PDB file as gemmi writes it, atoms N, CA and C in Angstrom:
CRYST1    1.000    1.000    1.000  90.00  90.00  90.00 P 1                      
ATOM      1  N   MET A   1      93.773  79.276  91.107  1.00  0.00           N  
ATOM      2  CA  MET A   1      94.100  79.349  92.522  1.00  0.00           C  
ATOM      3  C   MET A   1      95.428  80.085  92.693  1.00  0.00           C  
ATOM      4  N   ALA A   2      95.465  80.971  93.653  1.00  0.00           N  
ATOM      5  CA  ALA A   2      96.662  81.768  93.911  1.00  0.00           C  
ATOM      6  C   ALA A   2      97.763  80.897  94.525  1.00  0.00           C  
ATOM      7  N   THR A   3      98.988  81.265  94.236  1.00  0.00           N  
ATOM      8  CA  THR A   3     100.135  80.575  94.818  1.00  0.00           C  
ATOM      9  C   THR A   3     100.200  80.913  96.296  1.00  0.00           C  
ATOM     10  N   PRO A   4     100.404  79.911  97.138  1.00  0.00           N  
ATOM     11  CA  PRO A   4     100.485  80.216  98.569  1.00  0.00           C  
ATOM     12  C   PRO A   4     101.736  81.042  98.886  1.00  0.00           C  
ATOM     13  N   ALA A   5     101.629  81.872  99.905  1.00  0.00           N  
ATOM     14  CA  ALA A   5     102.770  82.690 100.321  1.00  0.00           C  
ATOM     15  C   ALA A   5     103.834  81.843 100.993  1.00  0.00           C  
ATOM     16  N   ILE A   6     103.426  80.691 101.544  1.00  0.00           N  
ATOM     17  CA  ILE A   6     104.338  79.765 102.200  1.00  0.00           C  
ATOM     18  C   ILE A   6     104.268  78.439 101.451  1.00  0.00           C  
ATOM     19  N   ASP A   7     105.406  77.944 100.998  1.00  0.00           N  
ATOM     20  CA  ASP A   7     105.457  76.651 100.305  1.00  0.00           C  
ATOM     21  C   ASP A   7     105.186  75.560 101.344  1.00  0.00           C  
ATOM     22  N   PRO A   8     104.067  74.834 101.194  1.00  0.00           N  
ATOM     23  CA  PRO A   8     103.720  73.841 102.207  1.00  0.00           C  
ATOM     24  C   PRO A   8     104.752  72.727 102.340  1.00  0.00           C  
ATOM     25  N   ALA A   9     105.437  72.385 101.261  1.00  0.00           N  
ATOM     26  CA  ALA A   9     106.449  71.332 101.328  1.00  0.00           C  
ATOM     27  C   ALA A   9     107.653  71.791 102.147  1.00  0.00           C  
ATOM     28  N   VAL A  10     108.073  73.028 101.958  1.00  0.00           N  
ATOM     29  CA  VAL A  10     109.204  73.563 102.724  1.00  0.00           C  
ATOM     30  C   VAL A  10     108.834  73.653 104.200  1.00  0.00           C  
ATOM     31  N   PHE A  11     107.626  74.126 104.483  1.00  0.00           N  
ATOM     32  CA  PHE A  11     107.198  74.252 105.875  1.00  0.00           C  
ATOM     33  C   PHE A  11     107.100  72.876 106.537  1.00  0.00           C  
ATOM     34  N   ALA A  12     106.557  71.901 105.834  1.00  0.00           N  
ATOM     35  CA  ALA A  12     106.443  70.546 106.380  1.00  0.00           C  
ATOM     36  C   ALA A  12     107.825  69.939 106.618  1.00  0.00           C  
ATOM     37  N   GLU A  13     108.750  70.187 105.713  1.00  0.00           N  
ATOM     38  CA  GLU A  13     110.115  69.680 105.879  1.00  0.00           C  
ATOM     39  C   GLU A  13     110.781  70.316 107.103  1.00  0.00           C  
ATOM     40  N   LEU A  14     110.552  71.600 107.296  1.00  0.00           N  
ATOM     41  CA  LEU A  14     111.092  72.286 108.466  1.00  0.00           C  
ATOM     42  C   LEU A  14     110.514  71.682 109.745  1.00  0.00           C  
ATOM     43  N   GLN A  15     109.222  71.434 109.752  1.00  0.00           N  
ATOM     44  CA  GLN A  15     108.601  70.834 110.930  1.00  0.00           C  
ATOM     45  C   GLN A  15     109.146  69.433 111.190  1.00  0.00           C  
ATOM     46  N   ALA A  16     109.338  68.662 110.138  1.00  0.00           N  
ATOM     47  CA  ALA A  16     109.864  67.303 110.297  1.00  0.00           C  
ATOM     48  C   ALA A  16     111.290  67.331 110.837  1.00  0.00           C  
ATOM     49  N   ALA A  17     112.068  68.292 110.399  1.00  0.00           N  
ATOM     50  CA  ALA A  17     113.467  68.369 110.814  1.00  0.00           C  
ATOM     51  C   ALA A  17     113.629  68.963 112.215  1.00  0.00           C  
ATOM     52  N   ALA A  18     112.840  69.978 112.522  1.00  0.00           N  
ATOM     53  CA  ALA A  18     113.049  70.722 113.770  1.00  0.00           C  
ATOM     54  C   ALA A  18     111.998  70.438 114.838  1.00  0.00           C  
ATOM     55  N   GLY A  19     110.877  69.877 114.439  1.00  0.00           N  
ATOM     56  CA  GLY A  19     109.792  69.632 115.385  1.00  0.00           C  
ATOM     57  C   GLY A  19     108.790  70.770 115.384  1.00  0.00           C  
ATOM     58  N   ALA A  20     107.529  70.422 115.526  1.00  0.00           N  
ATOM     59  CA  ALA A  20     106.451  71.405 115.438  1.00  0.00           C  
ATOM     60  C   ALA A  20     106.557  72.475 116.517  1.00  0.00           C  
ATOM     61  N   ASP A  21     106.925  72.098 117.745  1.00  0.00           N  
ATOM     62  CA  ASP A  21     107.019  73.086 118.827  1.00  0.00           C  
ATOM     63  C   ASP A  21     108.103  74.122 118.536  1.00  0.00           C  
ATOM     64  N   PHE A  22     109.262  73.652 118.079  1.00  0.00           N  
ATOM     65  CA  PHE A  22     110.349  74.583 117.769  1.00  0.00           C  
ATOM     66  C   PHE A  22     109.971  75.483 116.597  1.00  0.00           C  
ATOM     67  N   VAL A  23     109.287  74.921 115.607  1.00  0.00           N  
ATOM     68  CA  VAL A  23     108.882  75.723 114.449  1.00  0.00           C  
ATOM     69  C   VAL A  23     107.892  76.798 114.882  1.00  0.00           C  
ATOM     70  N   ARG A  24     107.008  76.489 115.817  1.00  0.00           N  
ATOM     71  CA  ARG A  24     106.102  77.516 116.339  1.00  0.00           C  
ATOM     72  C   ARG A  24     106.903  78.665 116.961  1.00  0.00           C  
ATOM     73  N   GLU A  25     107.957  78.334 117.696  1.00  0.00           N  
ATOM     74  CA  GLU A  25     108.821  79.371 118.278  1.00  0.00           C  
ATOM     75  C   GLU A  25     109.513  80.182 117.183  1.00  0.00           C  
ATOM     76  N   LEU A  26     109.988  79.492 116.143  1.00  0.00           N  
ATOM     77  CA  LEU A  26     110.624  80.203 115.024  1.00  0.00           C  
ATOM     78  C   LEU A  26     109.655  81.155 114.352  1.00  0.00           C  
ATOM     79  N   VAL A  27     108.437  80.692 114.143  1.00  0.00           N  
ATOM     80  CA  VAL A  27     107.411  81.536 113.517  1.00  0.00           C  
ATOM     81  C   VAL A  27     107.158  82.762 114.386  1.00  0.00           C  
ATOM     82  N   ASP A  28     106.987  82.551 115.688  1.00  0.00           N  
ATOM     83  CA  ASP A  28     106.745  83.676 116.589  1.00  0.00           C  
ATOM     84  C   ASP A  28     107.891  84.682 116.542  1.00  0.00           C  
ATOM     85  N   THR A  29     109.116  84.179 116.527  1.00  0.00           N  
ATOM     86  CA  THR A  29     110.290  85.065 116.462  1.00  0.00           C  
ATOM     87  C   THR A  29     110.302  85.837 115.151  1.00  0.00           C  
ATOM     88  N   PHE A  30     110.019  85.164 114.053  1.00  0.00           N  
ATOM     89  CA  PHE A  30     109.982  85.827 112.753  1.00  0.00           C  
ATOM     90  C   PHE A  30     108.911  86.913 112.731  1.00  0.00           C  
ATOM     91  N   LEU A  31     107.727  86.599 113.241  1.00  0.00           N  
ATOM     92  CA  LEU A  31     106.635  87.568 113.239  1.00  0.00           C  
ATOM     93  C   LEU A  31     106.957  88.774 114.128  1.00  0.00           C  
ATOM     94  N   GLU A  32     107.788  88.571 115.106  1.00  0.00           N  
ATOM     95  CA  GLU A  32     108.210  89.647 115.996  1.00  0.00           C  
ATOM     96  C   GLU A  32     109.332  90.486 115.378  1.00  0.00           C  
ATOM     97  N   GLU A  33     110.262  89.824 114.696  1.00  0.00           N  
ATOM     98  CA  GLU A  33     111.456  90.507 114.192  1.00  0.00           C  
ATOM     99  C   GLU A  33     111.308  91.106 112.791  1.00  0.00           C  
ATOM    100  N   ALA A  34     110.438  90.567 111.967  1.00  0.00           N  
ATOM    101  CA  ALA A  34     110.332  91.054 110.587  1.00  0.00           C  
ATOM    102  C   ALA A  34     109.808  92.488 110.491  1.00  0.00           C  
ATOM    103  N   PRO A  35     108.780  92.891 111.235  1.00  0.00           N  
ATOM    104  CA  PRO A  35     108.326  94.284 111.102  1.00  0.00           C  
ATOM    105  C   PRO A  35     109.422  95.316 111.407  1.00  0.00           C  
ATOM    106  N   PRO A  36     110.258  95.120 112.448  1.00  0.00           N  
ATOM    107  CA  PRO A  36     111.363  96.071 112.613  1.00  0.00           C  
ATOM    108  C   PRO A  36     112.359  96.044 111.446  1.00  0.00           C  
ATOM    109  N   MET A  37     112.540  94.893 110.816  1.00  0.00           N  
ATOM    110  CA  MET A  37     113.418  94.830 109.640  1.00  0.00           C  
ATOM    111  C   MET A  37     112.832  95.648 108.499  1.00  0.00           C  
ATOM    112  N   LEU A  38     111.523  95.550 108.311  1.00  0.00           N  
ATOM    113  CA  LEU A  38     110.870  96.342 107.273  1.00  0.00           C  
ATOM    114  C   LEU A  38     111.018  97.834 107.580  1.00  0.00           C  
ATOM    115  N   ALA A  39     110.863  98.204 108.840  1.00  0.00           N  
ATOM    116  CA  ALA A  39     111.042  99.605 109.237  1.00  0.00           C  
ATOM    117  C   ALA A  39     112.488 100.052 109.018  1.00  0.00           C  
ATOM    118  N   GLU A  40     113.429  99.158 109.308  1.00  0.00           N  
ATOM    119  CA  GLU A  40     114.848  99.472 109.090  1.00  0.00           C  
ATOM    120  C   GLU A  40     115.127  99.713 107.609  1.00  0.00           C  
ATOM    121  N   LEU A  41     114.510  98.924 106.742  1.00  0.00           N  
ATOM    122  CA  LEU A  41     114.688  99.127 105.306  1.00  0.00           C  
ATOM    123  C   LEU A  41     114.194 100.515 104.891  1.00  0.00           C  
ATOM    124  N   ARG A  42     113.044 100.910 105.399  1.00  0.00           N  
ATOM    125  CA  ARG A  42     112.514 102.235 105.052  1.00  0.00           C  
ATOM    126  C   ARG A  42     113.428 103.343 105.592  1.00  0.00           C  
ATOM    127  N   ALA A  43     113.869 103.185 106.829  1.00  0.00           N  
ATOM    128  CA  ALA A  43     114.719 104.212 107.444  1.00  0.00           C  
ATOM    129  C   ALA A  43     116.064 104.325 106.741  1.00  0.00           C  
ATOM    130  N   THR A  44     116.661 103.184 106.414  1.00  0.00           N  
ATOM    131  CA  THR A  44     117.971 103.230 105.762  1.00  0.00           C  
ATOM    132  C   THR A  44     117.863 103.693 104.316  1.00  0.00           C  
ATOM    133  N   LEU A  45     116.735 103.432 103.673  1.00  0.00           N  
ATOM    134  CA  LEU A  45     116.523 103.980 102.333  1.00  0.00           C  
ATOM    135  C   LEU A  45     116.443 105.499 102.423  1.00  0.00           C  
ATOM    136  N   ALA A  46     115.653 105.993 103.360  1.00  0.00           N  
ATOM    137  CA  ALA A  46     115.493 107.443 103.513  1.00  0.00           C  
ATOM    138  C   ALA A  46     116.815 108.126 103.860  1.00  0.00           C  
ATOM    139  N   ALA A  47     117.660 107.436 104.626  1.00  0.00           N  
ATOM    140  CA  ALA A  47     118.941 108.007 105.046  1.00  0.00           C  
ATOM    141  C   ALA A  47     120.080 107.665 104.095  1.00  0.00           C  
ATOM    142  N   ALA A  48     119.783 106.908 103.046  1.00  0.00           N  
ATOM    143  CA  ALA A  48     120.797 106.483 102.063  1.00  0.00           C  
ATOM    144  C   ALA A  48     121.955 105.754 102.741  1.00  0.00           C  
ATOM    145  N   ARG A  49     121.638 104.830 103.623  1.00  0.00           N  
ATOM    146  CA  ARG A  49     122.650 104.046 104.348  1.00  0.00           C  
ATOM    147  C   ARG A  49     122.714 102.647 103.716  1.00  0.00           C  
ATOM    148  N   THR A  50     123.659 102.450 102.839  1.00  0.00           N  
ATOM    149  CA  THR A  50     123.751 101.251 102.016  1.00  0.00           C  
ATOM    150  C   THR A  50     123.918  99.967 102.810  1.00  0.00           C  
ATOM    151  N   GLU A  51     124.906  99.888 103.662  1.00  0.00           N  
ATOM    152  CA  GLU A  51     125.201  98.617 104.340  1.00  0.00           C  
ATOM    153  C   GLU A  51     124.090  98.172 105.288  1.00  0.00           C  
ATOM    154  N   PRO A  52     123.547  99.055 106.128  1.00  0.00           N  
ATOM    155  CA  PRO A  52     122.430  98.612 106.963  1.00  0.00           C  
ATOM    156  C   PRO A  52     121.221  98.180 106.130  1.00  0.00           C  
ATOM    157  N   PHE A  53     121.008  98.838 104.982  1.00  0.00           N  
ATOM    158  CA  PHE A  53     119.917  98.459 104.096  1.00  0.00           C  
ATOM    159  C   PHE A  53     120.118  97.026 103.600  1.00  0.00           C  
ATOM    160  N   ARG A  54     121.317  96.737 103.125  1.00  0.00           N  
ATOM    161  CA  ARG A  54     121.594  95.392 102.600  1.00  0.00           C  
ATOM    162  C   ARG A  54     121.516  94.334 103.694  1.00  0.00           C  
ATOM    163  N   ARG A  55     122.010  94.659 104.886  1.00  0.00           N  
ATOM    164  CA  ARG A  55     121.949  93.691 106.000  1.00  0.00           C  
ATOM    165  C   ARG A  55     120.502  93.355 106.363  1.00  0.00           C  
ATOM    166  N   ALA A  56     119.654  94.362 106.432  1.00  0.00           N  
ATOM    167  CA  ALA A  56     118.244  94.128 106.763  1.00  0.00           C  
ATOM    168  C   ALA A  56     117.569  93.304 105.672  1.00  0.00           C  
ATOM    169  N   ALA A  57     117.848  93.624 104.412  1.00  0.00           N  
ATOM    170  CA  ALA A  57     117.276  92.854 103.304  1.00  0.00           C  
ATOM    171  C   ALA A  57     117.774  91.419 103.334  1.00  0.00           C  
ATOM    172  N   HIS A  58     119.054  91.235 103.620  1.00  0.00           N  
ATOM    173  CA  HIS A  58     119.631  89.890 103.694  1.00  0.00           C  
ATOM    174  C   HIS A  58     118.980  89.075 104.812  1.00  0.00           C  
ATOM    175  N   SER A  59     118.835  89.671 105.976  1.00  0.00           N  
ATOM    176  CA  SER A  59     118.230  88.965 107.106  1.00  0.00           C  
ATOM    177  C   SER A  59     116.793  88.576 106.800  1.00  0.00           C  
ATOM    178  N   LEU A  60     116.047  89.492 106.221  1.00  0.00           N  
ATOM    179  CA  LEU A  60     114.659  89.200 105.874  1.00  0.00           C  
ATOM    180  C   LEU A  60     114.588  88.084 104.837  1.00  0.00           C  
ATOM    181  N   LYS A  61     115.467  88.134 103.854  1.00  0.00           N  
ATOM    182  CA  LYS A  61     115.520  87.097 102.820  1.00  0.00           C  
ATOM    183  C   LYS A  61     115.803  85.738 103.433  1.00  0.00           C  
ATOM    184  N   SER A  62     116.795  85.674 104.274  1.00  0.00           N  
ATOM    185  CA  SER A  62     117.191  84.403 104.881  1.00  0.00           C  
ATOM    186  C   SER A  62     116.080  83.835 105.749  1.00  0.00           C  
ATOM    187  N   ASN A  63     115.488  84.679 106.561  1.00  0.00           N  
ATOM    188  CA  ASN A  63     114.416  84.217 107.435  1.00  0.00           C  
ATOM    189  C   ASN A  63     113.204  83.752 106.635  1.00  0.00           C  
ATOM    190  N   ALA A  64     112.851  84.483 105.600  1.00  0.00           N  
ATOM    191  CA  ALA A  64     111.712  84.100 104.765  1.00  0.00           C  
ATOM    192  C   ALA A  64     111.966  82.765 104.074  1.00  0.00           C  
ATOM    193  N   SER A  65     113.182  82.562 103.618  1.00  0.00           N  
ATOM    194  CA  SER A  65     113.532  81.305 102.943  1.00  0.00           C  
ATOM    195  C   SER A  65     113.364  80.103 103.860  1.00  0.00           C  
ATOM    196  N   THR A  66     113.662  80.284 105.134  1.00  0.00           N  
ATOM    197  CA  THR A  66     113.545  79.202 106.106  1.00  0.00           C  
ATOM    198  C   THR A  66     112.146  78.604 106.094  1.00  0.00           C  
ATOM    199  N   PHE A  67     111.126  79.442 105.933  1.00  0.00           N  
ATOM    200  CA  PHE A  67     109.739  78.996 105.987  1.00  0.00           C  
ATOM    201  C   PHE A  67     109.148  78.673 104.618  1.00  0.00           C  
ATOM    202  N   GLY A  68     109.885  78.933 103.566  1.00  0.00           N  
ATOM    203  CA  GLY A  68     109.343  78.705 102.231  1.00  0.00           C  
ATOM    204  C   GLY A  68     108.509  79.867 101.728  1.00  0.00           C  
ATOM    205  N   ALA A  69     108.786  81.063 102.232  1.00  0.00           N  
ATOM    206  CA  ALA A  69     108.095  82.273 101.772  1.00  0.00           C  
ATOM    207  C   ALA A  69     108.841  82.803 100.548  1.00  0.00           C  
ATOM    208  N   ALA A  70     108.627  82.139  99.424  1.00  0.00           N  
ATOM    209  CA  ALA A  70     109.435  82.385  98.228  1.00  0.00           C  
ATOM    210  C   ALA A  70     109.290  83.803  97.681  1.00  0.00           C  
ATOM    211  N   THR A  71     108.083  84.315  97.618  1.00  0.00           N  
ATOM    212  CA  THR A  71     107.888  85.663  97.077  1.00  0.00           C  
ATOM    213  C   THR A  71     108.546  86.701  97.967  1.00  0.00           C  
ATOM    214  N   LEU A  72     108.345  86.571  99.264  1.00  0.00           N  
ATOM    215  CA  LEU A  72     108.978  87.494 100.210  1.00  0.00           C  
ATOM    216  C   LEU A  72     110.490  87.397 100.106  1.00  0.00           C  
ATOM    217  N   ALA A  73     111.020  86.194 100.071  1.00  0.00           N  
ATOM    218  CA  ALA A  73     112.469  86.004  99.979  1.00  0.00           C  
ATOM    219  C   ALA A  73     113.017  86.593  98.678  1.00  0.00           C  
ATOM    220  N   ALA A  74     112.306  86.400  97.574  1.00  0.00           N  
ATOM    221  CA  ALA A  74     112.769  86.924  96.278  1.00  0.00           C  
ATOM    222  C   ALA A  74     112.778  88.451  96.268  1.00  0.00           C  
ATOM    223  N   ARG A  75     111.743  89.048  96.815  1.00  0.00           N  
ATOM    224  CA  ARG A  75     111.701  90.517  96.861  1.00  0.00           C  
ATOM    225  C   ARG A  75     112.830  91.065  97.744  1.00  0.00           C  
ATOM    226  N   ALA A  76     113.059  90.420  98.881  1.00  0.00           N  
ATOM    227  CA  ALA A  76     114.143  90.849  99.768  1.00  0.00           C  
ATOM    228  C   ALA A  76     115.504  90.630  99.111  1.00  0.00           C  
ATOM    229  N   ARG A  77     115.647  89.506  98.403  1.00  0.00           N  
ATOM    230  CA  ARG A  77     116.911  89.228  97.695  1.00  0.00           C  
ATOM    231  C   ARG A  77     117.186  90.295  96.643  1.00  0.00           C  
ATOM    232  N   ASP A  78     116.170  90.671  95.894  1.00  0.00           N  
ATOM    233  CA  ASP A  78     116.353  91.712  94.880  1.00  0.00           C  
ATOM    234  C   ASP A  78     116.829  93.010  95.512  1.00  0.00           C  
ATOM    235  N   LEU A  79     116.231  93.379  96.639  1.00  0.00           N  
ATOM    236  CA  LEU A  79     116.652  94.601  97.324  1.00  0.00           C  
ATOM    237  C   LEU A  79     118.070  94.465  97.868  1.00  0.00           C  
ATOM    238  N   GLU A  80     118.388  93.290  98.382  1.00  0.00           N  
ATOM    239  CA  GLU A  80     119.746  93.057  98.894  1.00  0.00           C  
ATOM    240  C   GLU A  80     120.774  93.216  97.780  1.00  0.00           C  
ATOM    241  N   LEU A  81     120.524  92.601  96.654  1.00  0.00           N  
ATOM    242  CA  LEU A  81     121.496  92.605  95.559  1.00  0.00           C  
ATOM    243  C   LEU A  81     121.563  93.947  94.839  1.00  0.00           C  
ATOM    244  N   GLN A  82     120.430  94.594  94.682  1.00  0.00           N  
ATOM    245  CA  GLN A  82     120.406  95.858  93.942  1.00  0.00           C  
ATOM    246  C   GLN A  82     120.689  97.053  94.835  1.00  0.00           C  
ATOM    247  N   GLY A  83     120.474  96.882  96.127  1.00  0.00           N  
ATOM    248  CA  GLY A  83     120.770  97.943  97.077  1.00  0.00           C  
ATOM    249  C   GLY A  83     119.932  99.183  96.863  1.00  0.00           C  
ATOM    250  N   LEU A  84     120.447 100.276  97.327  1.00  0.00           N  
ATOM    251  CA  LEU A  84     119.716 101.532  97.278  1.00  0.00           C  
ATOM    252  C   LEU A  84     119.474 102.017  95.855  1.00  0.00           C  
ATOM    253  N   ASP A  85     120.292 101.563  94.908  1.00  0.00           N  
ATOM    254  CA  ASP A  85     120.138 102.011  93.527  1.00  0.00           C  
ATOM    255  C   ASP A  85     118.770 101.677  92.953  1.00  0.00           C  
ATOM    256  N   ALA A  86     118.229 100.520  93.345  1.00  0.00           N  
ATOM    257  CA  ALA A  86     116.951 100.089  92.801  1.00  0.00           C  
ATOM    258  C   ALA A  86     115.817 100.176  93.817  1.00  0.00           C  
ATOM    259  N   ALA A  87     116.143 100.523  95.043  1.00  0.00           N  
ATOM    260  CA  ALA A  87     115.130 100.578  96.084  1.00  0.00           C  
ATOM    261  C   ALA A  87     114.254 101.811  95.906  1.00  0.00           C  
ATOM    262  N   THR A  88     112.972 101.598  96.003  1.00  0.00           N  
ATOM    263  CA  THR A  88     111.999 102.675  95.929  1.00  0.00           C  
ATOM    264  C   THR A  88     110.950 102.435  97.010  1.00  0.00           C  
ATOM    265  N   PRO A  89     110.218 103.454  97.367  1.00  0.00           N  
ATOM    266  CA  PRO A  89     109.114 103.219  98.302  1.00  0.00           C  
ATOM    267  C   PRO A  89     108.134 102.167  97.774  1.00  0.00           C  
ATOM    268  N   ALA A  90     107.904 102.153  96.466  1.00  0.00           N  
ATOM    269  CA  ALA A  90     106.993 101.150  95.893  1.00  0.00           C  
ATOM    270  C   ALA A  90     107.546  99.735  96.065  1.00  0.00           C  
ATOM    271  N   ALA A  91     108.858  99.568  95.901  1.00  0.00           N  
ATOM    272  CA  ALA A  91     109.467  98.251  96.104  1.00  0.00           C  
ATOM    273  C   ALA A  91     109.333  97.813  97.555  1.00  0.00           C  
ATOM    274  N   LEU A  92     109.470  98.751  98.481  1.00  0.00           N  
ATOM    275  CA  LEU A  92     109.301  98.424  99.895  1.00  0.00           C  
ATOM    276  C   LEU A  92     107.844  98.140 100.228  1.00  0.00           C  
ATOM    277  N   ASP A  93     106.922  98.816  99.558  1.00  0.00           N  
ATOM    278  CA  ASP A  93     105.500  98.523  99.737  1.00  0.00           C  
ATOM    279  C   ASP A  93     105.179  97.106  99.265  1.00  0.00           C  
ATOM    280  N   ALA A  94     105.760  96.705  98.128  1.00  0.00           N  
ATOM    281  CA  ALA A  94     105.551  95.349  97.608  1.00  0.00           C  
ATOM    282  C   ALA A  94     106.147  94.316  98.557  1.00  0.00           C  
ATOM    283  N   LEU A  95     107.299  94.631  99.126  1.00  0.00           N  
ATOM    284  CA  LEU A  95     107.922  93.742 100.109  1.00  0.00           C  
ATOM    285  C   LEU A  95     107.028  93.617 101.339  1.00  0.00           C  
ATOM    286  N   ALA A  96     106.506  94.726 101.823  1.00  0.00           N  
ATOM    287  CA  ALA A  96     105.623  94.703 102.989  1.00  0.00           C  
ATOM    288  C   ALA A  96     104.361  93.899 102.705  1.00  0.00           C  
ATOM    289  N   GLN A  97     103.824  94.015 101.501  1.00  0.00           N  
ATOM    290  CA  GLN A  97     102.641  93.232 101.119  1.00  0.00           C  
ATOM    291  C   GLN A  97     102.971  91.740 101.117  1.00  0.00           C  
ATOM    292  N   ALA A  98     104.129  91.381 100.579  1.00  0.00           N  
ATOM    293  CA  ALA A  98     104.550  89.975 100.580  1.00  0.00           C  
ATOM    294  C   ALA A  98     104.724  89.475 102.010  1.00  0.00           C  
ATOM    295  N   TYR A  99     105.248  90.328 102.879  1.00  0.00           N  
ATOM    296  CA  TYR A  99     105.372  89.947 104.291  1.00  0.00           C  
ATOM    297  C   TYR A  99     103.993  89.727 104.911  1.00  0.00           C  
ATOM    298  N   ASP A 100     103.070  90.636 104.672  1.00  0.00           N  
ATOM    299  CA  ASP A 100     101.729  90.500 105.249  1.00  0.00           C  
ATOM    300  C   ASP A 100     101.080  89.181 104.835  1.00  0.00           C  
ATOM    301  N   GLU A 101     101.239  88.818 103.570  1.00  0.00           N  
ATOM    302  CA  GLU A 101     100.663  87.560 103.075  1.00  0.00           C  
ATOM    303  C   GLU A 101     101.345  86.361 103.726  1.00  0.00           C  
ATOM    304  N   ALA A 102     102.672  86.406 103.814  1.00  0.00           N  
ATOM    305  CA  ALA A 102     103.409  85.301 104.439  1.00  0.00           C  
ATOM    306  C   ALA A 102     103.060  85.198 105.921  1.00  0.00           C  
ATOM    307  N   ALA A 103     102.978  86.346 106.603  1.00  0.00           N  
ATOM    308  CA  ALA A 103     102.675  86.348 108.036  1.00  0.00           C  
ATOM    309  C   ALA A 103     101.304  85.750 108.302  1.00  0.00           C  
ATOM    310  N   ALA A 104     100.322  86.085 107.481  1.00  0.00           N  
ATOM    311  CA  ALA A 104      98.979  85.534 107.667  1.00  0.00           C  
ATOM    312  C   ALA A 104      98.993  84.009 107.527  1.00  0.00           C  
ATOM    313  N   GLU A 105      99.699  83.512 106.532  1.00  0.00           N  
ATOM    314  CA  GLU A 105      99.771  82.052 106.347  1.00  0.00           C  
ATOM    315  C   GLU A 105     100.566  81.398 107.464  1.00  0.00           C  
ATOM    316  N   LEU A 106     101.651  82.021 107.896  1.00  0.00           N  
ATOM    317  CA  LEU A 106     102.429  81.451 108.993  1.00  0.00           C  
ATOM    318  C   LEU A 106     101.617  81.376 110.278  1.00  0.00           C  
ATOM    319  N   LYS A 107     100.821  82.385 110.549  1.00  0.00           N  
ATOM    320  CA  LYS A 107      99.959  82.361 111.736  1.00  0.00           C  
ATOM    321  C   LYS A 107      98.996  81.191 111.673  1.00  0.00           C  
ATOM    322  N   ALA A 108      98.429  80.975 110.502  1.00  0.00           N  
ATOM    323  CA  ALA A 108      97.490  79.852 110.343  1.00  0.00           C  
ATOM    324  C   ALA A 108      98.211  78.520 110.487  1.00  0.00           C  
ATOM    325  N   LEU A 109      99.376  78.388 109.863  1.00  0.00           N  
ATOM    326  CA  LEU A 109     100.142  77.144 109.953  1.00  0.00           C  
ATOM    327  C   LEU A 109     100.636  76.882 111.376  1.00  0.00           C  
ATOM    328  N   ARG A 110     101.016  77.925 112.064  1.00  0.00           N  
ATOM    329  CA  ARG A 110     101.496  77.806 113.442  1.00  0.00           C  
ATOM    330  C   ARG A 110     100.424  77.223 114.337  1.00  0.00           C  
ATOM    331  N   ASN A 111      99.173  77.546 114.062  1.00  0.00           N  
ATOM    332  CA  ASN A 111      98.075  77.120 114.917  1.00  0.00           C  
ATOM    333  C   ASN A 111      97.453  75.792 114.511  1.00  0.00           C  
ATOM    334  N   GLU A 112      97.983  75.186 113.480  1.00  0.00           N  
ATOM    335  CA  GLU A 112      97.426  73.878 113.046  1.00  0.00           C  
ATOM    336  C   GLU A 112      97.891  72.768 113.955  1.00  0.00           C  
TER     337      GLU A 112                                                      
END                                                                             
């Protein structure tokens, strides 16, 4: 069985702490804000803009961690720490894939 994109224990803990209604709002905000962050990473990589690249990676990492999206958070953390030196289009593609998987699970969890 594949590892879930969202750690169910982390998500349940978030719901217990913040309430299901608020978590639904957080999920909606994340689903709205993450795609522009991914686009910002691609744009700043293409323009070789180090600080905006790291800020976008950091924000994505932090937001993903909130929901227990460990793979997404780890990929974003690697990009944040390694910066443009290690960033490649393939690394951003892998990050986008991790986001797509996390987003699909978050949508399902949001509607439970």
